[in-house]
C-alpha positions as a Markdown table, in Angstrom:
| # | Residue | x | y | z |
|---|---|---|---|---|
| 1 | Met | -11.2 | -22.8 | -8.5 |
| 2 | Arg | -7.4 | -22.6 | -8.3 |
| 3 | Asp | -5.2 | -24.9 | -6.2 |
| 4 | Thr | -5.4 | -24.2 | -2.5 |
| 5 | Ile | -2.8 | -21.5 | -1.4 |
| 6 | Arg | -1.9 | -21.8 | 2.3 |
| 7 | Trp | -1.3 | -18.3 | 3.7 |
| 8 | Gly | 1.1 | -17.6 | 6.5 |
| 9 | Val | 0.5 | -14.2 | 8.4 |
| 10 | Met | 3.2 | -12.6 | 10.3 |
| 11 | Gly | 1.7 | -10.2 | 12.6 |
| 12 | Thr | -1.4 | -10.1 | 14.9 |
| 13 | Gly | -2.3 | -6.4 | 14.8 |
| 14 | Trp | -5.4 | -4.4 | 13.5 |
| 15 | Ile | -4.2 | -4.7 | 9.8 |
| 16 | Ala | -3.7 | -8.4 | 10.1 |
| 17 | Glu | -7.0 | -8.8 | 11.5 |
| 18 | Lys | -8.7 | -7.1 | 8.5 |
| 19 | Phe | -6.5 | -9.0 | 6.0 |
| 20 | Cys | -7.5 | -12.3 | 7.5 |
| 21 | Gly | -11.1 | -11.2 | 7.1 |
| 22 | Ala | -10.4 | -10.7 | 3.4 |
| 23 | Leu | -8.6 | -14.1 | 3.2 |
| 24 | Arg | -11.8 | -15.8 | 4.8 |
| 25 | Ser | -14.0 | -14.3 | 2.0 |
| 26 | Leu | -11.7 | -16.0 | -0.5 |
| 27 | Glu | -11.8 | -19.4 | 0.9 |
| 28 | Gly | -14.0 | -20.6 | -1.9 |
| 29 | Tyr | -11.4 | -19.3 | -4.5 |
| 30 | Gly | -8.4 | -21.4 | -3.0 |
| 31 | Ala | -7.4 | -19.3 | -0.1 |
| 32 | Gln | -6.6 | -21.0 | 3.2 |
| 33 | Leu | -5.7 | -19.4 | 6.6 |
| 34 | Tyr | -3.0 | -21.8 | 7.4 |
| 35 | Ala | -0.4 | -20.3 | 10.0 |
| 36 | Val | 0.0 | -17.2 | 12.0 |
| 37 | Gly | 3.3 | -16.0 | 13.7 |
| 38 | Ser | 3.8 | -13.7 | 16.5 |
| 39 | Arg | 6.6 | -12.7 | 19.0 |
| 40 | Lys | 4.5 | -14.5 | 21.7 |
| 41 | Lys | 3.0 | -18.0 | 21.4 |
| 42 | Glu | -0.1 | -17.1 | 23.3 |
| 43 | Thr | -0.7 | -14.0 | 21.2 |
| 44 | Ala | -0.6 | -16.2 | 18.0 |
| 45 | Asp | -2.7 | -18.9 | 19.7 |
| 46 | Ala | -5.4 | -16.4 | 20.4 |
| 47 | Phe | -5.3 | -14.9 | 16.9 |
| 48 | Ala | -5.5 | -18.4 | 15.4 |
| 49 | Ala | -8.5 | -19.3 | 17.5 |
| 50 | Arg | -10.2 | -16.0 | 16.3 |
| 51 | His | -9.6 | -16.8 | 12.6 |
| 52 | Gly | -9.4 | -20.5 | 12.2 |
| 53 | Phe | -5.6 | -20.9 | 11.5 |
| 54 | Ala | -4.3 | -24.5 | 11.6 |
| 55 | Arg | -1.0 | -23.5 | 13.0 |
| 56 | Ala | 0.2 | -20.8 | 15.5 |
| 57 | Tyr | 3.8 | -19.9 | 16.0 |
| 58 | Gly | 5.6 | -17.9 | 18.8 |
| 59 | Ser | 8.2 | -16.6 | 16.3 |
| 60 | Tyr | 8.3 | -15.4 | 12.8 |
| 61 | Glu | 11.2 | -17.7 | 12.0 |
| 62 | Glu | 9.2 | -20.7 | 12.8 |
| 63 | Leu | 6.3 | -19.6 | 10.3 |
| 64 | Ala | 8.9 | -19.1 | 7.5 |
| 65 | Ala | 10.5 | -22.5 | 8.1 |
| 66 | Asp | 7.1 | -24.3 | 7.7 |
| 67 | Pro | 7.2 | -26.2 | 4.5 |
| 68 | Asn | 3.4 | -26.2 | 4.3 |
| 69 | Val | 3.2 | -22.3 | 4.0 |
| 70 | Asp | 2.8 | -21.3 | 0.4 |
| 71 | Val | 2.8 | -17.4 | 0.8 |
| 72 | Val | 3.7 | -15.1 | 3.6 |
| 73 | Tyr | 1.9 | -11.8 | 4.4 |
| 74 | Ile | 3.8 | -9.3 | 6.6 |
| 75 | Ala | 1.8 | -6.9 | 8.7 |
| 76 | Thr | 4.4 | -6.2 | 11.6 |
| 77 | Pro | 5.6 | -2.8 | 12.6 |
| 78 | His | 7.4 | -0.7 | 9.7 |
| 79 | Ile | 10.9 | -1.2 | 11.2 |
| 80 | Thr | 10.7 | -5.1 | 10.9 |
| 81 | His | 9.3 | -5.3 | 7.3 |
| 82 | Ala | 12.7 | -5.6 | 5.5 |
| 83 | Glu | 14.2 | -8.2 | 7.7 |
| 84 | Leu | 11.2 | -10.4 | 7.8 |
| 85 | Ser | 10.6 | -10.0 | 4.1 |
| 86 | Ile | 14.2 | -11.3 | 3.4 |
| 87 | Ala | 13.8 | -14.1 | 6.0 |
| 88 | Ala | 10.8 | -15.4 | 4.4 |
| 89 | Leu | 12.1 | -14.9 | 0.8 |
| 90 | Glu | 15.4 | -17.1 | 1.8 |
| 91 | Ala | 12.9 | -19.7 | 3.2 |
| 92 | Gly | 11.5 | -20.1 | -0.4 |
| 93 | Lys | 8.3 | -18.1 | 0.3 |
| 94 | Pro | 6.6 | -15.5 | -2.0 |
| 95 | Val | 5.8 | -12.4 | 0.1 |
| 96 | Leu | 3.2 | -9.8 | 0.1 |
| 97 | Cys | 4.4 | -7.1 | 2.5 |
| 98 | Glu | 2.4 | -4.2 | 3.9 |
| 99 | Lys | 3.8 | -0.7 | 3.1 |
| 100 | Pro | 6.2 | 0.4 | 3.6 |
| 101 | Met | 8.5 | -2.5 | 2.7 |
| 102 | Ala | 11.4 | -0.7 | 4.2 |
| 103 | Ile | 12.2 | 2.5 | 5.6 |
| 104 | Asp | 15.4 | 3.4 | 3.9 |
| 105 | Pro | 16.7 | 2.8 | 0.3 |
| 106 | Glu | 19.5 | 0.3 | 1.4 |
| 107 | Ser | 17.0 | -2.1 | 3.2 |
| 108 | Leu | 14.7 | -1.8 | 0.2 |
| 109 | Ala | 17.4 | -2.7 | -2.3 |
| 110 | Ala | 18.4 | -5.7 | 0.0 |
| 111 | Val | 14.7 | -7.0 | 0.0 |
| 112 | Leu | 14.5 | -6.7 | -3.8 |
| 113 | Ala | 18.0 | -8.4 | -4.3 |
| 114 | Ala | 16.8 | -11.2 | -1.9 |
| 115 | Ala | 13.6 | -11.7 | -4.2 |
| 116 | Lys | 15.6 | -11.8 | -7.4 |
| 117 | Arg | 18.3 | -14.1 | -5.9 |
| 118 | Cys | 15.6 | -16.5 | -4.3 |
| 119 | Gly | 13.2 | -16.4 | -7.5 |
| 120 | Ser | 10.3 | -15.6 | -5.4 |
| 121 | Leu | 7.4 | -13.2 | -6.1 |
| 122 | Phe | 7.5 | -10.1 | -3.8 |
| 123 | Leu | 5.1 | -7.2 | -3.7 |
| 124 | Glu | 4.5 | -4.2 | -1.5 |
| 125 | Gly | 0.8 | -3.9 | -0.2 |
| 126 | Tyr | -0.8 | -0.7 | -1.6 |
| 127 | Met | -4.3 | -2.4 | -1.6 |
| 128 | Tyr | -6.1 | 0.5 | -3.3 |
| 129 | Arg | -4.2 | -0.3 | -6.6 |
| 130 | Trp | -6.1 | -3.5 | -6.9 |
| 131 | His | -9.6 | -2.1 | -6.4 |
| 132 | Pro | -11.8 | -1.8 | -9.8 |
| 133 | Gln | -12.2 | 2.0 | -8.9 |
| 134 | Thr | -8.5 | 2.5 | -9.6 |
| 135 | Ala | -8.6 | 0.6 | -13.0 |
| 136 | Lys | -11.6 | 2.7 | -13.9 |
| 137 | Leu | -9.7 | 5.9 | -13.2 |
| 138 | Leu | -6.8 | 4.7 | -15.1 |
| 139 | Glu | -9.1 | 4.1 | -18.2 |
| 140 | Leu | -10.7 | 7.6 | -17.9 |
| 141 | Leu | -7.2 | 9.2 | -17.8 |
| 142 | Arg | -5.8 | 7.2 | -20.7 |
| 143 | Arg | -8.7 | 8.3 | -22.9 |
| 144 | Asn | -8.3 | 12.0 | -22.0 |
| 145 | Ala | -11.7 | 12.1 | -20.3 |
| 146 | Val | -11.0 | 15.7 | -19.1 |
| 147 | Gly | -8.4 | 16.8 | -21.5 |
| 148 | Glu | -4.7 | 17.4 | -20.8 |
| 149 | Ile | -3.9 | 17.0 | -17.1 |
| 150 | Asn | -2.0 | 19.9 | -15.4 |
| 151 | Leu | -2.9 | 19.6 | -11.5 |
| 152 | Ile | -3.4 | 16.9 | -9.0 |
| 153 | Glu | -4.6 | 17.1 | -5.5 |
| 154 | Ser | -4.0 | 14.1 | -3.2 |
| 155 | Ala | -4.0 | 13.9 | 0.6 |
| 156 | Met | -4.4 | 11.4 | 3.4 |
| 157 | Gly | -4.5 | 12.3 | 7.1 |
| 158 | Phe | -6.2 | 11.4 | 10.5 |
| 159 | Ala | -6.0 | 13.1 | 13.9 |
| 160 | Ala | -4.1 | 10.7 | 16.4 |
| 161 | Lys | -3.8 | 11.5 | 20.0 |
| 162 | Tyr | -0.1 | 11.8 | 20.8 |
| 163 | Asn | 1.3 | 8.9 | 22.8 |
| 164 | Pro | 5.1 | 8.4 | 22.7 |
| 165 | Ala | 4.6 | 4.8 | 23.4 |
| 166 | Asp | 2.4 | 4.1 | 20.3 |
| 167 | Arg | 4.3 | 3.0 | 17.2 |
| 168 | Leu | 3.0 | 6.1 | 15.3 |
| 169 | Phe | 4.8 | 8.4 | 17.5 |
| 170 | Asn | 7.9 | 6.1 | 18.2 |
| 171 | Pro | 10.9 | 6.9 | 16.0 |
| 172 | Ala | 12.5 | 3.6 | 16.8 |
| 173 | Leu | 9.5 | 1.9 | 15.0 |
| 174 | Gly | 9.5 | 4.1 | 11.9 |
| 175 | Gly | 6.7 | 6.4 | 13.3 |
| 176 | Gly | 5.5 | 9.6 | 11.6 |
| 177 | Ala | 3.0 | 10.4 | 8.9 |
| 178 | Val | 5.3 | 10.1 | 5.9 |
| 179 | Trp | 6.1 | 6.5 | 6.6 |
| 180 | Asp | 2.5 | 5.5 | 7.7 |
| 181 | Ile | 0.4 | 7.2 | 5.0 |
| 182 | Gly | 2.5 | 9.5 | 2.8 |
| 183 | Gly | 3.0 | 6.8 | 0.3 |
| 184 | Tyr | -0.7 | 6.9 | -0.5 |
| 185 | Pro | -1.0 | 10.4 | -2.0 |
| 186 | Leu | 2.5 | 10.3 | -3.4 |
| 187 | Ser | 2.0 | 6.8 | -5.1 |
| 188 | Met | -1.3 | 7.9 | -6.4 |
| 189 | Ala | 0.1 | 11.1 | -8.0 |
| 190 | Met | 2.8 | 9.0 | -9.7 |
| 191 | Leu | 0.2 | 6.7 | -11.0 |
| 192 | Val | -2.0 | 9.6 | -12.3 |
| 193 | Ala | 0.9 | 11.6 | -13.9 |
| 194 | Gly | 2.1 | 8.4 | -15.4 |
| 195 | Ala | -1.2 | 7.6 | -17.1 |
| 196 | Ala | -1.7 | 11.1 | -18.1 |
| 197 | Leu | 1.7 | 11.2 | -19.9 |
| 198 | Gly | 1.4 | 7.7 | -21.3 |
| 199 | Thr | 3.9 | 6.0 | -19.1 |
| 200 | Asp | 4.2 | 3.7 | -16.2 |
| 201 | Pro | 4.0 | 5.4 | -12.8 |
| 202 | Ala | 7.2 | 7.5 | -12.7 |
| 203 | Pro | 8.9 | 9.7 | -10.0 |
| 204 | Pro | 8.5 | 13.4 | -10.6 |
| 205 | Asp | 11.4 | 15.6 | -12.0 |
| 206 | Cys | 11.1 | 18.1 | -9.2 |
| 207 | Phe | 10.1 | 17.3 | -5.6 |
| 208 | Thr | 10.1 | 19.7 | -2.8 |
| 209 | Cys | 8.5 | 19.3 | 0.7 |
| 210 | Gly | 8.1 | 20.7 | 4.2 |
| 211 | Gly | 6.2 | 20.3 | 7.4 |
| 212 | Val | 5.9 | 20.2 | 11.2 |
| 213 | Thr | 7.1 | 17.8 | 13.9 |
| 214 | Ala | 5.8 | 16.3 | 17.1 |
| 215 | Pro | 7.9 | 15.5 | 20.2 |
| 216 | Gly | 10.6 | 13.1 | 19.5 |
| 217 | Asn | 11.1 | 14.8 | 16.1 |
| 218 | Ile | 8.3 | 12.7 | 14.5 |
| 219 | Asp | 7.0 | 14.2 | 11.3 |
| 220 | Leu | 3.4 | 15.2 | 12.2 |
| 221 | Ser | 1.9 | 17.0 | 9.3 |
| 222 | Ser | 3.6 | 17.9 | 6.0 |
| 223 | Cys | 2.9 | 18.9 | 2.4 |
| 224 | Ala | 4.9 | 18.4 | -0.9 |
| 225 | Ile | 4.9 | 19.6 | -4.5 |
| 226 | Ala | 5.8 | 17.2 | -7.3 |
| 227 | Val | 6.3 | 18.3 | -11.1 |
| 228 | Trp | 6.6 | 15.9 | -14.0 |
| 229 | Lys | 7.9 | 17.2 | -17.4 |
| 230 | Asp | 7.1 | 20.8 | -16.7 |
| 231 | Arg | 3.5 | 20.0 | -17.5 |
| 232 | Ile | 1.8 | 18.2 | -14.5 |
| 233 | Val | 2.0 | 19.6 | -10.9 |
| 234 | Ala | 0.8 | 17.6 | -7.7 |
| 235 | Gln | -0.1 | 19.1 | -4.4 |
| 236 | Leu | 0.4 | 16.5 | -1.7 |
| 237 | Ala | -0.3 | 16.2 | 1.9 |
| 238 | Cys | -0.2 | 13.7 | 5.0 |
| 239 | Ser | -0.9 | 14.0 | 8.5 |
| 240 | Cys | -1.3 | 12.1 | 11.7 |
| 241 | Gly | -2.3 | 15.2 | 13.6 |
| 242 | Ala | -5.2 | 16.3 | 11.5 |
| 243 | Thr | -8.0 | 14.8 | 9.4 |
| 244 | Leu | -7.6 | 15.7 | 5.9 |
| 245 | Asp | -10.0 | 15.8 | 3.0 |
| 246 | Pro | -9.2 | 12.6 | 1.2 |
| 247 | Ala | -10.8 | 13.3 | -2.1 |
| 248 | Leu | -8.5 | 13.1 | -5.1 |
| 249 | Arg | -9.0 | 15.9 | -7.7 |
| 250 | Ile | -7.4 | 15.7 | -11.1 |
| 251 | His | -7.7 | 19.0 | -13.0 |
| 252 | Gly | -7.5 | 19.1 | -16.9 |
| 253 | Ser | -8.0 | 21.4 | -19.6 |
| 254 | Ala | -11.7 | 20.1 | -20.2 |
| 255 | Gly | -12.8 | 19.5 | -16.7 |
| 256 | Arg | -11.8 | 17.7 | -13.6 |
| 257 | Ile | -12.1 | 14.1 | -12.1 |
| 258 | Val | -12.9 | 13.8 | -8.5 |
| 259 | Val | -12.7 | 10.6 | -6.7 |
| 260 | Pro | -14.3 | 11.2 | -3.2 |
| 261 | Asn | -12.6 | 8.0 | -1.7 |
| 262 | Pro | -9.6 | 7.1 | -3.7 |
| 263 | Trp | -8.2 | 4.7 | -1.1 |
| 264 | Val | -11.5 | 2.5 | -0.8 |
| 265 | Cys | -10.1 | 1.3 | 2.4 |
| 266 | Asn | -13.2 | -0.2 | 4.0 |
| 267 | Arg | -11.4 | -3.2 | 5.4 |
| 268 | Thr | -14.5 | -5.1 | 6.6 |
| 269 | Glu | -17.2 | -4.8 | 3.8 |
| 270 | Pro | -17.0 | -4.4 | 0.0 |
| 271 | Glu | -17.1 | -0.7 | -1.0 |
| 272 | Asn | -18.3 | 0.4 | -4.4 |
| 273 | Gly | -16.3 | 3.0 | -6.2 |
| 274 | Leu | -17.6 | 6.5 | -7.1 |
| 275 | Ile | -15.8 | 8.7 | -9.7 |
| 276 | Arg | -17.1 | 12.1 | -10.8 |
| 277 | Ile | -16.3 | 13.9 | -14.0 |
| 278 | Glu | -17.1 | 17.6 | -13.8 |
| 279 | Arg | -17.2 | 19.7 | -16.9 |
| 280 | Glu | -18.9 | 23.0 | -17.7 |
| 281 | Ser | -21.7 | 21.1 | -19.3 |
| 282 | Gly | -22.5 | 19.2 | -16.2 |
| 283 | Val | -21.4 | 16.4 | -13.8 |
| 284 | Glu | -21.2 | 12.7 | -14.7 |
| 285 | Glu | -21.1 | 10.2 | -11.9 |
| 286 | Ile | -19.6 | 6.8 | -12.5 |
| 287 | Arg | -20.4 | 3.9 | -10.1 |
| 288 | Val | -18.0 | 1.2 | -10.0 |
| 289 | Pro | -19.3 | -2.1 | -8.4 |
| 290 | Ala | -17.2 | -4.1 | -6.1 |
| 291 | Asp | -17.8 | -7.6 | -4.6 |
| 292 | Arg | -15.0 | -7.6 | -2.0 |
| 293 | Thr | -12.6 | -5.3 | 0.1 |
| 294 | Ser | -9.5 | -3.8 | -1.4 |
| 295 | Phe | -7.6 | -6.4 | 0.7 |
| 296 | Gly | -9.7 | -9.1 | -0.9 |
| 297 | Tyr | -8.8 | -8.0 | -4.5 |
| 298 | Glu | -5.1 | -7.7 | -3.5 |
| 299 | Ala | -4.9 | -11.1 | -1.9 |
| 300 | Asp | -6.7 | -12.8 | -4.9 |
| 301 | Gly | -4.7 | -10.7 | -7.4 |
| 302 | Phe | -1.4 | -12.0 | -5.6 |
| 303 | Ala | -2.6 | -15.5 | -5.8 |
| 304 | Arg | -3.6 | -15.1 | -9.5 |
| 305 | Leu | 0.0 | -13.9 | -10.1 |
| 306 | Leu | 1.5 | -16.9 | -8.3 |
| 307 | Ala | -0.9 | -19.3 | -10.3 |
| 308 | Ser | 0.4 | -17.8 | -13.5 |
| 309 | Gly | 3.9 | -18.8 | -12.6 |
| 310 | Ala | 5.0 | -14.9 | -12.1 |
| 311 | Arg | 8.3 | -14.6 | -10.1 |
| 312 | Glu | 8.7 | -10.9 | -10.7 |
| 313 | Ala | 5.9 | -8.0 | -10.2 |
| 314 | Ala | 6.1 | -6.6 | -13.6 |
| 315 | Ala | 2.5 | -7.4 | -14.3 |
| 316 | Ala | 1.2 | -6.2 | -10.9 |
| 317 | Pro | -0.7 | -3.0 | -10.4 |
| 318 | Phe | 2.2 | -1.9 | -8.1 |
| 319 | Thr | 5.6 | -3.0 | -9.3 |
| 320 | Asn | 9.0 | -3.3 | -7.4 |
| 321 | Ala | 10.5 | -0.6 | -9.7 |
| 322 | Glu | 7.7 | 1.8 | -8.4 |
| 323 | Ser | 8.3 | 0.7 | -4.7 |
| 324 | Leu | 12.0 | 1.8 | -5.2 |
| 325 | Ser | 11.3 | 5.0 | -6.7 |
| 326 | Leu | 8.5 | 5.8 | -4.1 |
| 327 | Asn | 10.7 | 4.6 | -1.2 |
| 328 | Arg | 13.5 | 7.1 | -2.2 |
| 329 | Leu | 11.0 | 10.0 | -2.5 |
| 330 | Leu | 9.4 | 9.0 | 1.0 |
| 331 | Cys | 12.9 | 9.0 | 2.6 |
| 332 | Arg | 13.5 | 12.7 | 1.1 |
| 333 | Trp | 10.2 | 13.9 | 2.3 |
| 334 | Arg | 10.7 | 12.6 | 5.8 |
| 335 | Glu | 14.2 | 13.7 | 6.2 |
| 336 | Thr | 13.4 | 17.2 | 4.9 |
| 337 | Val | 10.7 | 17.6 | 7.5 |
| 338 | Thr | 12.5 | 16.0 | 10.5 |
| 339 | Ala | 15.8 | 18.0 | 9.6 |
| 340 | Gly | 13.8 | 21.3 | 10.4 |
């Protein structure tokens, strides 16, 4: 068992609820739900009572200033991520921040500069990267299980009812499909292309996109094409106006890999992985056992990095260098769609 890590959680919404459930499952492995912060004290008090936090704060600043908080997890609206990350880092706290860590390259650069200046570990939270299914997928790609990869299909989308007051449709809160979920298919394509090319996840050499908007100039549904080394092309899609087939399909010269649920985002129960290798000779199914949720793997992995003394994310499944590349591409994607 590692030394106890006292988590401070900024935010009391749905994602924070699910992440705290994952933390409770890790209490025997050194995780403690120590403090929660919200903009309202009564909201923090209610959340603390539900999850067993020792402290509740009516401001994020108070949580960051608590000397007993070892790690801060940020699950507030997108528009606040950069500001709160910098505040927590400057208070001497390592930070795990929900995606997107910022909604413009300048803010993201400021966050990464703060992490470097303060010498604290900082990571953007793409939980699927920590799941053993993703590790198995990388293993298959690196041993050329379906030959030379040339086409990737990746998408994420859900049909949300339009509500201008909802943060998903509010431009002031960083609304829209690209910022909310576009990072999933794009980051997956970067991961797969990098593994197929024998490199780290890397931005494509060519990136084009387009889509449609909802009232308020919110990007609703859009697609993108990404190309690496004139050898690998990815077809990407995201939507908050339609439910899309989430299956990841990776086509190669000797077959294809299909991952029915690449995001393994059941946030309440452990979810085993499934990968299919489809060749002319038949279909091979690979089951990947899991004993915790993706959030559980992410929280435990972050704690292990801290225990190892890591102060940079170079050894993490999702690095800060990749976050910066991804963020720039997401900005281009959203700006192209909303520019009409």
